[in-house]
C-alpha positions in Angstrom: -26.3 86.7 110.2 -27.0 83.0 109.4 -24.7 80.3 110.9 -24.1 76.6 109.6 -21.9 74.5 111.8 -21.2 71.0 110.6 -18.3 68.6 110.2 -17.7 68.3 106.5 -16.3 65.3 104.7 -12.6 65.8 104.3 -12.5 68.6 106.8 -12.2 66.4 109.9 -9.2 64.6 111.4 -9.0 61.5 109.2 -5.4 60.4 109.9 -4.0 58.8 112.9 -3.3 60.9 116.0 0.4 59.7 116.0 1.0 61.4 112.5 -0.4 64.6 113.8 1.6 64.4 117.0 4.7 63.7 115.2 4.2 66.6 112.7 3.2 69.0 115.4 6.4 68.1 117.4 8.6 68.4 114.3 7.0 71.7 113.2 7.2 73.2 116.7 9.3 76.4 116.7 12.5 76.4 118.7 13.2 78.9 121.5 16.5 79.7 119.8 16.5 83.5 120.2 15.5 83.7 123.9 17.9 80.8 124.7 20.7 82.3 122.8 20.2 85.7 124.5 20.2 84.1 127.9 23.1 81.8 127.2 25.2 84.8 126.0 24.3 87.0 128.8 25.1 84.3 131.4 28.4 83.3 129.6 29.5 86.9 129.5 28.6 87.7 133.1 30.0 84.5 134.6 33.1 84.6 132.3 33.9 88.1 133.5 33.4 87.2 137.1 35.6 84.1 136.8 38.4 86.1 135.2 38.1 88.8 137.8 38.2 86.2 140.7 41.2 84.3 139.2 43.2 87.6 138.5 42.4 88.7 142.1 43.8 85.5 143.4 46.9 86.0 141.4 47.2 89.5 142.9 46.4 91.4 139.7 42.8 92.2 139.5 41.5 93.2 136.1 38.9 95.7 137.4 36.1 94.4 135.2 33.8 93.5 138.0 33.8 95.7 141.2 34.3 92.8 143.5 35.3 95.0 146.6 32.1 97.1 146.3 29.9 94.0 146.0 31.5 92.5 149.0 31.0 95.7 151.0 27.4 96.1 150.0 26.7 92.4 150.6 28.2 92.8 154.3 26.0 95.9 155.0 22.7 94.5 153.6 20.5 92.3 155.7 18.3 89.5 154.3 14.9 91.3 154.9 16.1 94.1 152.7 16.9 91.7 149.9 13.5 89.9 149.9 12.0 92.1 147.2 15.0 91.9 144.9 15.0 88.1 145.5 11.4 87.8 144.4 12.1 89.8 141.1 15.1 87.5 140.4 13.1 84.4 141.1 10.2 85.6 138.9 12.6 86.4 136.1 14.1 82.9 136.5 10.7 81.3 136.4 9.8 83.3 133.4 12.8 82.1 131.6 12.1 78.4 132.6 8.6 78.8 131.3 9.8 80.2 128.0 12.2 77.2 127.6 9.7 74.6 128.6 6.4 75.9 126.9 6.6 75.3 123.1 5.9 78.1 120.9 3.0 78.2 118.6 3.7 76.8 115.2 3.3 79.0 112.2 2.8 75.9 110.0 -0.2 73.6 109.7 0.9 69.9 109.3 0.1 68.2 106.0 -0.5 64.6 105.5 2.2 62.6 103.7 2.4 59.0 102.6 6.0 58.6 104.0 6.0 58.5 107.8 9.5 59.9 107.8 8.6 63.0 106.0 7.0 66.0 107.7 5.5 68.8 105.5 3.7 71.9 106.7 1.8 74.8 105.0 1.8 78.3 106.4 -1.3 79.5 108.2 -1.6 82.5 105.8 -1.1 80.2 102.7 -4.0 77.9 104.0 -6.2 80.9 104.6 -5.6 82.2 101.1 -6.3 78.8 99.5 -9.5 78.3 101.5 -10.7 81.9 100.8 -10.1 81.3 97.1 -12.2 78.1 97.2 -15.0 79.9 99.0 -15.0 82.8 96.6 -15.5 80.4 93.6 -18.9 79.6 94.8 -21.5 81.4 92.7 -23.0 84.4 94.5 -20.2 84.9 96.9 -18.9 88.5 96.8 -16.3 88.3 99.5 -14.9 85.7 101.8 -12.6 85.7 104.9 -11.0 82.7 106.7 -9.9 82.5 110.4 -8.0 79.6 111.6 -8.7 78.7 115.3 -7.3 75.9 117.4 -10.2 73.4 116.7 -12.2 75.2 114.0 -11.9 77.0 110.7 -14.3 80.0 110.5 -15.3 81.0 106.9 -17.3 84.3 106.5 -18.8 85.0 103.2 -20.5 88.2 102.0 -23.4 87.6 99.4 -26.3 89.5 98.0 -29.8 89.8 99.7 -31.2 86.8 97.6 -28.7 84.3 99.1 -30.1 81.2 100.9 -29.0 78.3 103.2 -27.9 76.2 100.1 -25.1 78.6 99.6 -23.8 77.8 103.1 -23.7 74.1 102.1 -22.0 74.9 98.8 -19.3 77.0 100.6 -18.8 74.3 103.2 -18.4 71.7 100.5 -16.0 73.7 98.5 -13.9 74.5 101.6 -14.1 70.9 102.7 -13.0 69.6 99.3 -10.0 72.0 99.3 -8.9 70.9 102.8 -9.2 67.3 101.6 -7.0 68.1 98.6 -4.4 69.9 100.6 -4.4 67.0 103.2 -4.0 69.2 106.3 -3.9 67.3 109.7 -6.0 68.2 112.7 -7.8 71.3 111.2 -11.0 70.1 112.8 -14.5 71.6 112.2 -15.5 74.0 109.5 -17.9 76.8 110.5 -19.4 78.8 107.6 -21.1 82.2 108.4 -23.2 84.0 105.9 -23.5 87.9 105.9 -25.9 89.5 103.5 -24.7 92.6 101.8 -26.5 95.7 103.0 -28.6 97.2 100.3 
C-alpha cells in the first residue's frame, strides 16, 4: 500500500477560527433526551414524595410512597452499611452531570457561509458520499472509500496493478477541489491511500 499525505489546496482550514467555533457551537447536538428523562424521573419521584408528605401532615396519607417503611429502614441502618450504596448514587449523579456538561458529537460538518449570522452544516455521510464520488471520477480508480476523522480525511482508492503515484496526486486534487467547492470548515488534512487490485 502506498501513502501520500499532504495538505491540499482548498482542503485546509482557510476560514477564521471564530467562524468554525461559532458553527460548531450552533451545530452541537443538545442532550435533550437524557435531560428530559432525568427531569421526568425526578419530577415524578419528588412530586409523589411531596404529595405523600403533605397528605400525611393533613392526616390522610395517600399511600403512594411507603414513608413509614423508609423511616424504619433508615432507623435500623448505620452509615457504614450505606457506604457502597452512596458510592453508586454518587457515581450515577456524576455520570448524569458529565452527560449534561460534555457536548455530544455533532453529526454535521460546518459549511462556510458569506453571512456570519447563518450557520449551515452538511451531514457526515453526505460529505463522505460526495468525496467518494469525486475520487471515483479519476481515471483508473475502480473503487473508493472515505473516512472522516477529527483532523484528517482518509481516502482509500482501489486501482489496477499499473497505477502510479501520479494517481494519488490526481485523487488528492479531485478531493481537495470538491472540499473547496463544498466549503467545509475545519476538515483539515487529506490523506490518500492507494491499494492495488490483486491480480
